[in-house]
Phi, psi and omega in degrees: 000136175243158179287122176273332177212162180286147179294154176305321178303317183287325177301317184294320178299318183290329179287324180295311179299319177303312180296317180300318176299321181056200182290323190298321186238037184299329177298318182301309184302317183296321179286319181300316179293320174295320182283318185290333179275327187302314183300312179293322182279342188238344184240344189266126174234119184259128182266161183290343174280001182095353178274170182224130178248138181234120173293158172273350184134253190271016179232129186281041175229168177252121168275134177301314184299291186309313183299330183288313180297324183297329182255353186307314181298340179285352185291332177292334173275327181301337173308329187249342185245102187288330180289319177297320183293324181293322180295318174296314169305326170301319180297312182301315182302316182291323178304309189283335172297314178296315182304321181286338172293315182193107184291345181274346179279154181247342176212146187231153175280155178293328175226168179281069188261355180076013178276167180101202190270070182283350180265000174302146176271086181196180184267088182274156170220175186294338181279339189267129174274321179206147184236049174272120179285119179227122174320304188301339184285340169269336176285320190299315179297324175291325169305309181299315179300317172303303181299323179297317170303308190288332181273330188240343188080357183292135182233000184291344174292343178275063186260188179305321178295321176301312181296320176292321177298316184296322176293324169297323188291309180297325177296317178293313178304319190280320173306310191279007171287339176224082184308325187303331180275354194286142172280354187279132174230146169213131173213144176232145172279100187204159171276342188275106181298334183281354177257016180213159175258143183281187169051057171063030177086010179262345182084171182304146182293149179224157171253139177307133182233345194105334175288174183245136188281149175228130179288320192228159175275170179295347172289351190065021170263144187294147174294141170281320176237148191280347178259104181276103195300311183290333175290327178292323173302314173299322177296316180300320177294320187279337174293331173290318172304314181299321179295319180292318184294317181274009169249332188246332180262300181252170179230110174203100180292331173297317182293317183298320183293315183293321181288328179290320179296310177299319180299315184289326178291311174303316176300315180296323173302315175299319185294316187271333185235344192274016182232168179208185182241131182275180182302334183273357178084015181269149175281125180227160173290144169275155176282307177219151179220164181238357182089345180262007180108350181272142179212148179250134167266095179192167166223150182251158187282341185280142186260133009288134160233172184303316185297334193272358182314297179305319177300319181276357179099018182249108172075190184233161181292340179260002173295133189304318182286328172293322182294313178299316181297314179299318176302312180303313188286340174266037180216173176292353172298333175271120182293348177255014176267129182230144177226137179213201187286333185238353182196162172216149181162191182260139181247215190199155172292348181281342181232172183296160173306143175073010175259127176256158183252132176299326172309303180299318178298319176294325179291321178301319177291326180279357180242023173232150174273349181283106185301326186285335171294313180304314179299318181300320184285324178296314180298318179298320184294315182288334185280346185239032178269012175060030176074012186265342185070008175234159175274157179243175176295299176212158181211159184292125180290354174247001177194089184297345173283356168259112183216169177245140176066104177299322196227107184218096194294321182303312185292324182295323179278337168295319173300314181298323181297326184287314174312308186297314175309318181296331180259019177057041176249109188229149175286130183293136185252000000 
């Protein structure tokens, strides 16, 4: 089943946002309404078994990461709309069904149809669209299950598949603390080096640090160094969620203990290995490290990134180290920070040089307390949509009519979440 029209609760919420925007921000409301409706009307497929499949947009597969971000803003409405909450619960159930098929995969087919990157050199099957291992692909479904519970009180998502999936997640995180012993390999026959792992599919060498290894970034591009610090930060947060769920909703002392130990070890790894020094001599968080002393000063536009830490529940926006890190990353010291005639912000190795991402711009807005900065970013986002009233993946800072991805639901919903944030409407954490 697909949505033929938006639910009354969603329509009412869109009217509320339109009223709050008023004449002064009528352009925000126009884009908000287009984007907020677009995800429901174009990406959601509800199956007869009560599960929900979400397209990312212009790719006919479901990413564990993207699908969570696509529905997250709807959680504020799901408090009062049981059917919308059921749709989101169905997504959680689908996500954990997929995790139990293969916790190393990042994107899945709607059916076992063999679509996707079946020629990759890794353990593919007909359900899997792509098998790039990314820590965040396991973090996001836990986040959604937890936030659905916190915002609606709903617990049916904590089913047998959820319990099995959590055990698989913990096992993978623990295995990848010593990647040398991991069974995971990935290689792709491609000219694009970001799409494959070096060293016969194992990736660049790493030394055990307590952190857990990731083959790829949330952009689906390969990590330069195997310990992706923002994704390890996200893991610390969701390991806390797991402890709470299995202490207060479900009862499993072994899972609680394993999650607590992992959380402490990963945090210790971040504390001891996850920082570097910027050009000003300040200690800041590194984007990636390898345990051997190599560290990268950069941020990527895809979330989790370093700027997103407080949004994800890791630290606060006024923490001195976060402040220093953020200032560095929103400067030319970050090789993916671009500024041009029409916009400035963080881009990615995934898109051309001088292309900034609305996802990153929205995240910059949601991690500042400065309303004028939020306004500046929102004004910039609606002014650079190339007349589509929707967000894109990335666009040229000197020519917004040059962009990637006509249809990208994750970016649309990040814009919507920033509009909501401006009016102090937020998902309860």
